[in-house]
Every structure is written in C-alpha cells, then in structure tokens.
N, C-alpha and C positions, 0 to 999 in steps of 0.2 A: 504493499499499499504506499502511495506517496506521502511524504511528511505534510503535516499540515502547514497551511499559508496563514501567517499571523498579520495583524495590523503592522506591526513593526516591519515585517518583511515587505509588505506593499509599500509602505512609506519610503523605505530604503530604495526599493526598485524605482519607484516613480521619481524620486529625487535624482536618481542617477540618470534618469532619461533626459534630464534638462528641463523638466517641468518645475515651476518656481512660484513663490507667492506672488499673488495678483494676476496669475495667468486666467485667461478664459480658454477653456479646453472643452472641444467636443469629443465625446467618447464613444467608440463602438467597441464593444466587449462581447466576446464568446466566453462566459463565466466558467464552464466546465474545464476549458483549456488552461485555466489559472491554476487548478489543483483544488483540494478540499480547503476551503478558507473557514476558518474557525469565525463563526458568526454570519457566514454565507455571503451573499451579494452586499448586504449592508456594510460589511468590512471594506469592500473596495470603495463603496461610495465615501465612508468615513476616511479611508486613506486619501483619497482624491481631494477631499475637502481639507484635510490636514495640510497636504502639500502645496496647494493653491492659496490656503490662508483665509482670512476673513475678507480680504479684498478680492479674492478670486471667485470664479464661477465655473461650475461643471455643467454641460449641455449635452443633450442626447436627441436623437432623432425618434419621435414617438409614432408618428403616422396614425392611422385610424383604421379600425376594422369596419369598412363600410360594406355595401352590397357586393357579393361576388360577382364575377364576370358573367357566370352562368345566369344571374338573375337579371342580366341587363341586355338591351338589344345592342345592334352594331353602332348606334349614335349615342350610346351611354345613358340611355333612358332606362330607368328601372321598370321591369315588365309589370303590368297592371296587377297581377296576382301576386306579386311579392311586395309591392310598394308599402303595404300597411304593416309590414313584418321587419322592415329595416329600422333599427333603433336610431334615433336621431343623434347627431354629434354635439357633445356636450364637453367643452375643454375641462371642465372639473370632474367629470365623471367617466367618460369614454375611456376604455382601456387602450394602450399603446398596442400597435399591431404585434402578433406574436411572431411573425416571420423575421423580425430584427432580434430576436432573442429576449431574454427576460430582463435584461439591464435597464432598458429605457422605462419599463413599467415600475421596476424597484426605484429608480430616480423619480419618476412622476409622483409616486406615492410617498416619497420621504417628505416628512414635515418641512414646510417653507418652500417646496418646490412649486414652480408655476408652469402653466402650459399654454401654448400659443392657441390663437383661435381659428387657424387656418387648418382644416381637417386632414387632407392628404400630406401636406408639407409639415405638419405639426411638430413642434419641438417642445422639450421640456427642459428647464434650467433650474439650478439651485446655486445661490450665492449672491454677491454683492451687486452684480450686473444682471440677475435674472430677469427682472422686469423690463430694463431697457433692451435685453436681447429679444425678448419673445413678443414685445408689445409696441407698436402694431404688427400684424402680420397679414398681409393682404391675402384675400380669398383667392383671387385669380392670380396665376403666375406666381405661386408662393415660394418659388426657389429662386426669384430674380431679385430686382432691385427693391429696397426698402423691407427686406425680410431679414430673419434671424441669421441666416447664412451670410447675408451682406454685412451685417452688423458685426458677425464674428470676424470677417475679414477686416472690416474698418478698424477694429479694436486690435489688429494684430494678433488675433488668437491663435491657437493650435488645434491640431486634430491628432488625437490619440487612437490607434488600433491596437486592441489587447486581444490577441487570439481570435481577431476577426478578419475574414477575408479581404483583401484589398479591393476587391470589386465593390464592396459595400460602402465605400467612402462617399457619403451623401453630399459632401461639399462640391463634388464634381457635377452634380446636377445644376449648381449655381454657374459653373463653367460653360455648361450646355446653354443655359439661357443667355450668358454674356457673348459667347463666340458669334462672331460675324460669319455665319455660314448659311448657304441655301437650303431649302427643303426640309426645315425641321418639322416633325410631326407635331400636330396639335390635336389634344384630345379633350373631350368635354363630356361631363357626366352630371347626373342629377345627385344633389346632396341634400339629405334633411337635417336641418339645425334645430337644436332644442330651443325653444321660445322661452325666455326667462319668465315670462307671463303664463306659461303653459301651452301645450300643444307643440306643433311642429311648423317650421318655415321651410319651404323647398326652394333650392336656388340651383341654377345652372352654373357649374364651375368649369373655367377654361384653363388649360395648363400645356406647356410643352410635354410631350410624352416621356415620362420617367420610368415607364414600366418596360419599355424597349429602347434600343439605341436610337437617339434623337433624330438621325438621319439614315439613309441607306448606305451601305459600305462599311458599317462598323460591326465588330463581332459583339455578341451578346454580353460577353464579359469585359468589355474594352477599358472599363475603369481601371481593371487590374493591370492592363498594358500601360495605361498612363501612369500609375503610381510606380510601376516597375521602371519605367524610362526615368521618371523623376529621381528615384533612389539611385539608379545606374549614374546618373549625372552628378551625384554628390549631394543630394537633397536628404534631409531628415535624419533622424537617429534610429538605429535598430538595436534591439536588445531583448531582455525578458522582464516580464512582469509576473511574479511567481514562476509557473512552469510555461507561461504562454509566451510565444514569439509576438514582439511588440514593435511598433513604428510610431514614432513622433514627428510630426511635420508643421512647419509654419503655415498657417492658413493662406496668407496672401502669396506666398511662394509658390504652394502648389496650384493655387487658383491661376496664377499668371501663366504657369508652365502648361496647365491644361488647355487654358484658352488659346495659347499659341500652338499647342499640339493639334487641337482640332482646326484652327485656321489654316496651318500649314498643309493639312491634307485635303481640305474642302474649299479653299479660296475665301476671300473676303467679299462681303456685300455690304451695302449700307444698313446699318443698324436701325 
C-alpha cells in the first residue's frame, strides 16, 4: 500500500513547484493519482490555501450537469418530452459536472467558495480574489473576454495540473475564443435558469464549440499537443504533488503560446 499523503507533504510539494503566497491558481486534479490523502480531498484544498495564503485564490472549472445530448435536437433545443425534467441551473446548488473529477465539487462546497453564474463555463473560486474572479460572468461566450478565464490571465495567475491529463486544461478554451482563425464552430442550446423568485427562466445560450475542436483540422485531444509544445519550448514547471505528476504554468504565457499556435496553423482574420 502506498504511504499516506499528509497536509505537510502537499504543502512542501506545492511550494517546491513555485506556487507562492498571493498567487491565483486554477487547479485541475486527478485526486486518486495523488495517493491516499489523510483527510481526503479537503487536505489538498487546505494545502493549496496554505501555500497561496490569505491573499491568494484557488479556482476550478465546475461546468454544469445540463441536459444530455440525447435529450436535445440537432439545434440544441431540449426535446419536449424531456424539457420539464431538466433541473434548472442554480449557481448556489447545482453540482459541478462529474466529467471533471471530484475536485471542483469539493472546492465548490468548501465554506466560503463562490460559483459563477454562467452554466457551461461555470467556475468556482475560494480566497481573497474569488468574487473578483467569478463575477460577472457573461452567459454567452463564457470563455472569452470579461470572464473568469480572462481575469485569471489579467491577474497573471497560474494553472496547475495535478495528475490531470494536459488535454483538460480549460484555459485553452480562452485561447480558442481569442485566436483570429476562420471557421470556428458555434453552438447554441437551451438552458433553464432557476428564478430567485421561484420557477424557471429559459434562455438560449451561444458559445464557440468547446465539446469538439473549434475548427476542422484539429485532433480531438489537440490541447495536449499545445501544452506539450509549450513545455518542450521551456515553459512551465514539472514535478510531483504527492504521487501525481504535476505541471505548473503561467496563465498569460501559455495563453499567448496557444493563440499563436492556432493562428500559425490556420491564418489570421479580422477579429
């Protein structure tokens, strides 16, 4: 059996990565890869908070469990027979999507954490800059300008991958939004929002396609290729957090690299 991972172990590993007091860090974590943590996932959250300190902030990509694809038509409308069965999005109550692992939901439900109001691109954050990061969050094009991802970059934040596949680095959806390339796929879908006064408000939401490569000619997992090329060029820190392979990158640096990577392959158009 692997030795247990303690709060002290995680603090030491996180500090060795270059994460520092005052940092804003977006975390993707495969919890099982870290090893058996005494205290479970809350120990990782406690370690992150200890390393970034009272002035720092931890953020994660929450997303939302909306209607499954089979319940929608080709234009993103929820089929009539399922419409009444889809629970409305409520930032305070809706669970983080399970596809991203358990870490975002553990962070979302930690006392003091906040969650943004845009369902699909929804982020959760805990710390000094949490409110500034997550509010406001546009409902349409929620990975673009004026969003938590844009503010992460503005604040010169960092992205940490702890035992998480590099292809899951959500910040690269912001690069897709910013890159001046032709033929970006656009998707639209119906979203039910919980009305604070009771009932449900339905709204049509529009976004560049984040479920598939944003343009033709890209592999399904091309985010991993972008991150691999960035690391090969000397970007980021690699090491271990617990038993998990980890990567820490500067958000502005990898964003600029990813935008250039896309534009060099697909040409520039007027934004």
